[in-house]
N, C-alpha and C positions, 0 to 999 in steps of 0.2 A: 469457591475461593481460588481454585487453581486457574480457572479461566480468567478471573479478574487480574491475577498477578501476571499471567501471560499477556493479557491485553496491555497492561501497564508497561511491561517490558518491551513489547513490540512498538508501542507508541513512542516510548523513550528512545529506542534505537533509531526510529525513523526521523524523529525531530531533534535529536541531540546536536547535530551540526548547526542548526539554526540558533539554538541556545548558546552554543560555544561561540558563535560569531558575535553575538550581542555582548557576552561576557568579556571576550578578549578585546573588543574594540570600542565598546560603549555605543555602537550603532548597529542596526540590524544588518545581517548578511544579505538580505534581500528586502525590498520595500513592501511588496504587496502580496506576499505568499499567503495562501489560505490552505491549511492542512485539511484533510478529509479522512474519515474512517467509516467503514460500512461492514455489516454482517450479512451473511446469507439469510434467506427467508424461511428455511425449513423448520424453524421453531427451536432448534437446539444451538443456534449460533455456532454451527460446525465449521464455518469458514469466515475469515475476516481479511479485509484488505485495508491498507493505510497508504496515504500519500503525504509527502512533505515536499516543500520547495527545494531549493538548491541543496545538493548533498553536503557541501562544505563551503566555507568562505572563499576558498581558492578554486572552487569548481562551479561551473554553471549547469551542472547536471542535476536532475531531479531524482528523488528516491521514493520507491514504493515497494510494497511487499504483499505476499500471500501467506496466510497463516492457517494451517489445518488444525482444528481443535478437537476432532473426534476420530476414533478408530472405527469408521463405518464403511470403509471401502471406497469412499469418495476422495478425490483430490480437490484442493482449493485452487481456483484459477482467478487471478486478479488482472484486469485489463485496464490500461491507461490509454485514453483517446482524447485527441483534440483536432479540430478542423476536420477536413474530409479525407485526408491522406495519411494521418498519423495514428497508428494503433500498435501498442506493444503489450505483451503479456508476460506473466511470471506464474509458474505453477509450483505449489507445495504438495509433494507426494508423501510428506512426513508422517501422516497418520497420528497426529497429536504427539510428536516427539519433542515439542518445546522449541523447535528451531524454525523460524519463519524464513521463507525464501525471499531474498532481497534483490532488487534491481536498482542500479544507480548509474546507468550508462547511457541515458538519453537526455538531451538538452531540449527543454521546452522553452520557447521564447518567454521572457519575463512578462508578467501580468496576463498571460494567456489562461483562459478558463479551460480546465480539464475535467473529464468525467472519468471516475474510477468505478469499475464494476467488478463485483466479486460474485463468483458462481461455484457450484460444486459440479464435478465431472467424474463419471465412473470410467476410469481407464483412458487411454490415449484418444480413442475415437468416440467416447460416450458423449451424449448430448449435454450441453450446459444446462443446469437446473438450479432452481432456488436463487436466481440472480437478483441482485439489488445494486443500485447505483447511487453515487453521491458526487457532488462537484467540489472542486478546489481551484486554486489559482497558483500558477508558477511564480 
């Protein structure tokens, strides 16, 4: 139950600005955005990443996060990638503290396909493990 409510909270935080854009103006804040969510593959859903289009109606920046759901010594790393030269990451070292780490400081060209990948990592130099990807659209 706790993970379900945390997932709902993370998804709501990531997608809130798009909803507000529609409610305030009656038209979508962006035309072709496709949100994406993905869990790590270790079987415990210990890490989750979410992607949403523009961070707000007045911003052209996208929003994505990393959510660490287990106290297991691993961090959750979420990477956003598009094209061949654009790759950005965010890491949640929170160990299931209920606070997802958010990024909303990168602008992806509208209607661009993005790949969001979530992995678990043991410390700063640990190998990325249990990775899974999903696609979305800015």
